[in-house]
KOLVOMI-825269 format. One record per residue (C-alpha): x, z, y. Coordinates in nm, 2 decimals, always signed. Last residue first. Example, Ala and Ser with C-alpha at 12.3 -4.5 7.8 and 13.67 -1.06 7.14 Angstrom:
2
    east      up   north
   +1.37   +0.71   -0.11
   +1.23   +0.78   -0.45
//
This chain:
413
    east      up   north
   +4.59   -8.52   -5.97
   +4.28   -8.62   -6.17
   +4.06   -8.34   -6.28
   +3.77   -8.57   -6.36
   +3.53   -8.40   -6.12
   +3.79   -8.34   -5.85
   +3.92   -8.70   -5.89
   +3.57   -8.85   -5.84
   +3.50   -8.62   -5.55
   +3.82   -8.72   -5.37
   +3.73   -9.08   -5.44
   +3.39   -9.04   -5.28
   +3.54   -8.89   -4.97
   +3.81   -9.16   -4.94
   +3.53   -9.42   -4.97
   +3.34   -9.27   -4.68
   +3.65   -9.24   -4.47
   +3.75   -9.60   -4.53
   +3.41   -9.73   -4.40
   +3.42   -9.50   -4.10
   +3.78   -9.60   -4.01
   +3.69   -9.97   -4.06
   +3.40   -9.94   -3.82
   +3.60   -9.76   -3.55
   +3.92   -9.97   -3.57
   +4.25   -9.78   -3.50
   +4.37   -9.68   -3.85
   +4.29   -9.44   -4.14
   +4.53   -9.15   -4.12
   +4.38   -8.91   -4.38
   +4.42   -8.53   -4.40
   +4.28   -8.35   -4.70
   +4.05   -8.05   -4.73
   +3.98   -7.76   -4.96
   +3.70   -7.54   -5.08
   +3.71   -7.34   -5.41
   +3.60   -7.32   -5.77
   +3.22   -7.33   -5.72
   +3.27   -7.65   -5.53
   +3.36   -7.76   -5.18
   +3.53   -8.08   -5.06
   +3.66   -8.15   -4.72
   +3.77   -8.48   -4.56
   +3.98   -8.47   -4.25
   +4.03   -8.78   -4.04
   +4.29   -8.89   -3.78
   +4.20   -9.26   -3.72
   +4.25   -9.24   -3.35
   +4.55   -9.01   -3.27
   +4.55   -8.64   -3.32
   +4.86   -8.48   -3.17
   +4.92   -8.77   -2.92
   +4.55   -8.77   -2.85
   +4.26   -8.98   -2.97
   +3.91   -8.97   -2.82
   +3.85   -9.34   -2.77
   +3.85   -9.64   -3.01
   +3.79   -9.44   -3.21
   +3.68   -9.28   -3.54
   +3.83   -8.94   -3.46
   +3.75   -8.73   -3.76
   +3.53   -8.49   -3.95
   +3.40   -8.56   -4.30
   +3.25   -8.31   -4.54
   +3.17   -8.33   -4.91
   +2.96   -8.08   -5.11
   +2.95   -8.01   -5.48
   +2.73   -7.80   -5.70
   +2.45   -7.80   -5.45
   +2.26   -7.51   -5.30
   +2.17   -7.72   -4.99
   +2.29   -7.48   -4.72
   +2.56   -7.31   -4.93
   +2.71   -7.65   -5.02
   +2.69   -7.76   -4.66
   +2.85   -7.44   -4.53
   +3.14   -7.48   -4.78
   +3.19   -7.84   -4.68
   +3.18   -7.77   -4.31
   +3.41   -7.47   -4.34
   +3.67   -7.69   -4.53
   +3.64   -7.97   -4.27
   +3.68   -7.71   -3.99
   +4.00   -7.56   -4.13
   +4.15   -7.90   -4.20
   +4.10   -8.01   -3.84
   +3.89   -8.24   -3.63
   +3.65   -7.98   -3.48
   +3.95   -7.81   -3.32
   +4.20   -7.56   -3.45
   +4.16   -7.25   -3.24
   +3.83   -7.30   -3.07
   +3.68   -7.49   -3.36
   +3.78   -7.22   -3.61
   +3.67   -6.95   -3.36
   +3.32   -7.09   -3.36
   +3.29   -7.00   -3.73
   +3.12   -7.29   -3.91
   +2.78   -7.18   -4.02
   +2.67   -7.53   -4.13
   +2.35   -7.53   -3.93
   +2.45   -7.35   -3.61
   +2.83   -7.38   -3.60
   +2.85   -7.75   -3.71
   +2.53   -7.83   -3.53
   +2.66   -7.68   -3.21
   +2.99   -7.87   -3.25
   +2.80   -8.20   -3.23
   +2.80   -8.47   -3.49
   +2.69   -8.25   -3.78
   +2.48   -8.52   -3.95
   +2.34   -8.32   -4.24
   +2.30   -8.44   -4.60
   +2.07   -8.43   -4.90
   +2.02   -8.33   -5.26
   +2.19   -8.62   -5.44
   +2.19   -8.58   -5.82
   +1.88   -8.72   -5.97
   +1.78   -8.87   -5.64
   +2.06   -9.12   -5.69
   +1.84   -9.31   -5.93
   +1.92   -9.65   -5.78
   +2.26   -9.64   -5.60
   +2.23   -9.70   -5.22
   +2.18   -9.32   -5.20
   +2.55   -9.24   -5.23
   +2.65   -9.52   -4.98
   +2.40   -9.41   -4.73
   +2.50   -9.05   -4.75
   +2.86   -9.15   -4.68
   +2.75   -9.37   -4.39
   +2.54   -9.09   -4.23
   +2.73   -9.03   -3.90
   +3.08   -9.13   -4.03
   +3.24   -8.92   -3.75
   +3.05   -8.60   -3.83
   +2.91   -8.59   -4.18
   +2.80   -8.30   -4.41
   +2.72   -8.41   -4.76
   +2.53   -8.27   -5.06
   +2.59   -8.33   -5.43
   +2.44   -8.22   -5.76
   +2.58   -8.18   -6.12
   +2.42   -8.25   -6.45
   +2.75   -8.36   -6.60
   +2.64   -8.71   -6.69
   +2.45   -8.74   -6.36
   +2.75   -8.64   -6.15
   +2.97   -8.88   -6.34
   +2.71   -9.15   -6.30
   +2.69   -9.10   -5.93
   +3.07   -9.12   -5.89
   +3.07   -9.45   -6.08
   +2.78   -9.59   -5.87
   +2.94   -9.48   -5.55
   +3.27   -9.64   -5.65
   +3.12   -9.98   -5.72
   +3.04  -10.11   -6.07
   +3.17  -10.46   -6.16
   +3.39  -10.40   -6.46
   +3.68  -10.17   -6.56
   +3.62   -9.87   -6.34
   +3.77   -9.61   -6.11
   +4.13   -9.73   -6.14
   +4.36   -9.53   -5.92
   +4.45   -9.28   -6.19
   +4.52   -9.56   -6.43
   +4.81   -9.71   -6.24
   +5.07   -9.76   -6.51
   +4.88   -9.73   -6.83
   +4.58   -9.90   -6.68
   +4.79  -10.20   -6.59
   +4.92  -10.22   -6.94
   +4.57  -10.20   -7.08
   +4.45  -10.48   -6.85
   +4.74  -10.70   -6.96
   +4.64  -10.65   -7.33
   +4.28  -10.71   -7.24
   +4.34  -11.05   -7.09
   +4.56  -11.17   -7.37
   +4.33  -11.05   -7.64
   +4.02  -11.19   -7.47
   +4.18  -11.53   -7.44
   +4.30  -11.51   -7.81
   +3.95  -11.44   -7.93
   +3.80  -11.71   -7.72
   +4.03  -11.97   -7.88
   +4.28  -12.21   -7.73
   +4.37  -11.97   -7.45
   +4.27  -11.88   -7.10
   +4.31  -11.54   -6.92
   +4.18  -11.45   -6.58
   +4.27  -11.10   -6.47
   +4.12  -10.97   -6.15
   +4.27  -10.66   -5.98
   +4.04  -10.52   -5.72
   +4.19  -10.33   -5.43
   +4.02  -10.05   -5.24
   +3.73   -9.98   -5.00
   +3.86  -10.16   -4.70
   +3.92  -10.47   -4.92
   +4.20  -10.60   -5.13
   +4.18  -10.86   -5.40
   +4.50  -10.88   -5.61
   +4.49  -11.17   -5.85
   +4.65  -11.18   -6.20
   +4.66  -11.51   -6.39
   +4.70  -11.56   -6.76
   +4.76  -11.89   -6.95
   +5.13  -11.81   -7.02
   +5.20  -11.44   -7.04
   +5.22  -11.20   -6.75
   +5.50  -10.95   -6.80
   +5.48  -10.63   -6.60
   +5.78  -10.39   -6.61
   +5.91  -10.40   -6.26
   +5.59  -10.55   -6.11
   +5.34  -10.28   -6.17
   +5.42   -9.98   -5.95
   +5.56  -10.19   -5.66
   +5.26  -10.43   -5.68
   +5.02  -10.14   -5.67
   +5.20  -10.00   -5.36
   +5.17  -10.34   -5.19
   +4.80  -10.35   -5.25
   +4.72  -10.01   -5.10
   +4.62   -9.71   -5.31
   +4.32   -9.48   -5.29
   +4.08   -9.72   -5.46
   +4.10   -9.94   -5.77
   +3.87  -10.18   -5.95
   +3.99  -10.35   -6.27
   +3.81  -10.68   -6.34
   +3.88  -10.86   -6.67
   +3.79  -11.23   -6.71
   +3.82  -11.42   -7.04
   +3.85  -11.79   -7.09
   +3.80  -12.06   -7.35
   +3.98  -12.38   -7.25
   +3.79  -12.68   -7.11
   +3.44  -12.82   -7.07
   +3.18  -12.65   -6.86
   +2.83  -12.79   -6.89
   +2.67  -12.47   -7.02
   +2.89  -12.26   -6.79
   +2.76  -12.46   -6.50
   +2.40  -12.39   -6.59
   +2.46  -12.02   -6.66
   +2.63  -11.98   -6.32
   +2.35  -12.17   -6.14
   +2.04  -12.01   -6.28
   +2.02  -11.63   -6.29
   +2.33  -11.52   -6.09
   +2.34  -11.81   -5.85
   +1.96  -11.81   -5.80
   +1.96  -11.43   -5.73
   +2.26  -11.46   -5.49
   +2.10  -11.75   -5.29
   +1.78  -11.55   -5.25
   +1.96  -11.23   -5.14
   +2.18  -11.43   -4.90
   +1.89  -11.63   -4.73
   +2.05  -11.98   -4.71
   +1.84  -12.14   -4.98
   +2.03  -12.33   -5.25
   +2.14  -12.69   -5.30
   +2.32  -12.80   -5.61
   +2.50  -13.14   -5.66
   +2.65  -13.21   -6.00
   +2.89  -13.47   -6.14
   +2.91  -13.62   -6.48
   +2.76  -13.95   -6.37
   +2.47  -13.80   -6.19
   +2.32  -13.45   -6.19
   +2.09  -13.33   -5.91
   +2.01  -12.96   -5.88
   +1.77  -12.81   -5.63
   +1.71  -12.43   -5.58
   +1.35  -12.33   -5.49
   +1.25  -12.23   -5.13
   +0.97  -11.97   -5.14
   +1.15  -11.64   -5.17
   +1.26  -11.37   -5.40
   +1.22  -11.50   -5.75
   +1.35  -11.85   -5.66
   +1.33  -12.07   -5.96
   +1.59  -12.35   -6.01
   +1.45  -12.70   -5.99
   +1.61  -13.00   -6.18
   +1.59  -13.30   -5.95
   +1.43  -13.63   -6.06
   +1.28  -13.71   -5.72
   +1.39  -13.48   -5.44
   +1.15  -13.20   -5.35
   +0.84  -13.17   -5.13
   +0.67  -12.83   -5.21
   +0.87  -12.67   -4.93
   +0.69  -12.89   -4.68
   +0.36  -12.72   -4.76
   +0.51  -12.42   -4.58
   +0.40  -12.59   -4.25
   +0.03  -12.50   -4.33
   +0.10  -12.13   -4.29
   +0.01  -11.94   -4.61
   -0.27  -11.69   -4.54
   -0.13  -11.34   -4.55
   -0.23  -11.04   -4.76
   +0.12  -10.99   -4.89
   +0.02  -11.09   -5.24
   -0.16  -11.39   -5.09
   +0.17  -11.51   -4.93
   +0.34  -11.52   -5.27
   +0.04  -11.69   -5.43
   +0.04  -11.96   -5.17
   +0.41  -12.03   -5.24
   +0.34  -12.04   -5.62
   +0.05  -12.28   -5.56
   +0.28  -12.51   -5.35
   +0.54  -12.52   -5.63
   +0.28  -12.61   -5.89
   +0.15  -12.89   -5.66
   +0.49  -13.05   -5.65
   +0.52  -13.34   -5.39
   +0.80  -13.59   -5.44
   +1.07  -13.67   -5.19
   +1.22  -14.00   -5.26
   +1.57  -14.08   -5.38
   +1.87  -14.26   -5.25
   +2.13  -14.00   -5.34
   +2.28  -13.96   -5.00
   +1.95  -14.02   -4.81
   +1.75  -13.80   -5.06
   +2.01  -13.51   -5.00
   +2.00  -13.55   -4.62
   +1.62  -13.52   -4.61
   +1.64  -13.21   -4.84
   +1.90  -13.05   -4.62
   +1.70  -13.10   -4.30
   +1.57  -12.76   -4.20
   +1.57  -12.79   -3.82
   +1.21  -12.91   -3.83
   +1.08  -12.60   -4.01
   +0.99  -12.56   -4.38
   +1.31  -12.39   -4.51
   +1.57  -12.56   -4.73
   +1.84  -12.58   -4.46
   +2.09  -12.33   -4.61
   +2.33  -12.31   -4.90
   +2.52  -12.60   -5.06
   +2.69  -12.63   -5.40
   +2.90  -12.93   -5.49
   +3.04  -12.97   -5.84
   +3.29  -13.23   -5.96
   +3.47  -13.23   -5.62
   +3.64  -13.50   -5.41
   +3.40  -13.78   -5.37
   +3.08  -13.58   -5.39
   +3.22  -13.34   -5.13
   +3.29  -13.63   -4.89
   +2.94  -13.77   -4.94
   +2.78  -13.43   -4.88
   +2.98  -13.37   -4.56
   +2.89  -13.72   -4.42
   +2.52  -13.67   -4.50
   +2.53  -13.33   -4.34
   +2.70  -13.45   -4.02
   +2.46  -13.74   -3.98
   +2.15  -13.52   -4.03
   +2.28  -13.25   -3.79
   +2.19  -12.88   -3.85
   +2.56  -12.78   -3.85
   +2.82  -12.81   -4.13
   +3.04  -12.56   -4.30
   +3.32  -12.62   -4.55
   +3.48  -12.46   -4.86
   +3.70  -12.65   -5.10
   +3.88  -12.60   -5.44
   +3.66  -12.34   -5.60
   +3.79  -12.33   -5.96
   +3.57  -12.20   -6.24
   +3.64  -11.91   -6.48
   +3.31  -11.72   -6.43
   +3.50  -11.48   -6.21
   +3.59  -11.78   -5.99
   +3.23  -11.88   -5.96
   +3.10  -11.54   -5.87
   +3.38  -11.49   -5.61
   +3.31  -11.83   -5.46
   +2.94  -11.75   -5.43
   +3.01  -11.41   -5.28
   +3.23  -11.55   -5.01
   +3.03  -11.87   -4.95
   +2.72  -11.67   -4.88
   +2.86  -11.43   -4.64
   +2.88  -11.66   -4.34
   +2.86  -11.45   -4.02
   +2.58  -11.55   -3.79
   +2.62  -11.63   -3.42
   +2.95  -11.80   -3.49
   +2.86  -12.14   -3.34
   +2.91  -12.32   -3.67
   +2.73  -12.06   -3.87
   +2.42  -12.05   -3.64
   +2.41  -12.43   -3.64
   +2.34  -12.41   -4.01
   +2.47  -12.52   -4.35
   +2.72  -12.37   -4.59
   +2.91  -12.61   -4.82
   +3.08  -12.49   -5.13
   +3.31  -12.74   -5.32
   +3.38  -12.70   -5.69
   +3.65  -12.83   -5.92
   +3.57  -12.79   -6.29
//
């Protein structure tokens, strides 16, 4: 099942908005065993959209677009669809009532212009939008499918998960497949390859993909076979081999992120966490609290950006900063210990570093970061050299801290 994804909007063409929709859509489709063959973008031009839709219809079995389903004059996707497929726009009273109801719940009268969103292509299957007013549109003709989704990322994701993936899986014809996702952190892609390649044998019908990000490397196994049982067996066998070789880096088999895994370990062991952050300025606390239910184990944090806060609130001895500097192993340990004492938590994490692009020295270049951890057993810190980009350094530091905590709790060396 070859698929083309088309993102729509002048803001994407000009670079004013970063396209995230095609990335998560492609990932979802591939993990469901489908093949994304093309990705393209088109501006808010009727002629350009019609040309792009017709090209996709010629070369892909499934076309999925995002954007241009709003009520304003620059939202022309529906008009382009009816031109390509030679259909009329039909008014749907039930859709309009649903839109009115959504506005009423917010205490707002529905703007008259939103009536345009109740006009939909004749004969289309409609996918409900639980988060917004623009429904998904699906047209099936001659064994091919054209799907149009709203451009708001949260809305597109919800319709993809709840409607599009199940719909495409229902029409999918081909070999049974099984997908296994192993999520790693604390190790770079090339090191994983070095550790796995010498003894790894990938059987016929199995593909292994390395998917790196600033937080770690995902390993995606896609196995196909004549039966579902055989596909699962082949995929799981390779997963077990990988776990036997690089298991200490794997924080989950599945889709959970590192903060959710760490949070579950804290919850399962009835432990609490607090954080003290300097260069990450709250990013670590943000990641921890992005997990629903994190109030069960997260007590709070302190942004110790200045040395006065480090010495005043975290009780870091001023002599440590004078002798070793704020970015040092000694300061990171003192910050973590002071944080644990301040909040009364079982564990505390601290981060202090030079995020950049300025502030580096020959002795401590940009990217130099110390992460401390404190528990009832002891306090310690580890040095990380993270790179030269400020945002990337902060992201990597937050994940390094979470991974240090995971390994501490699971006694992984």
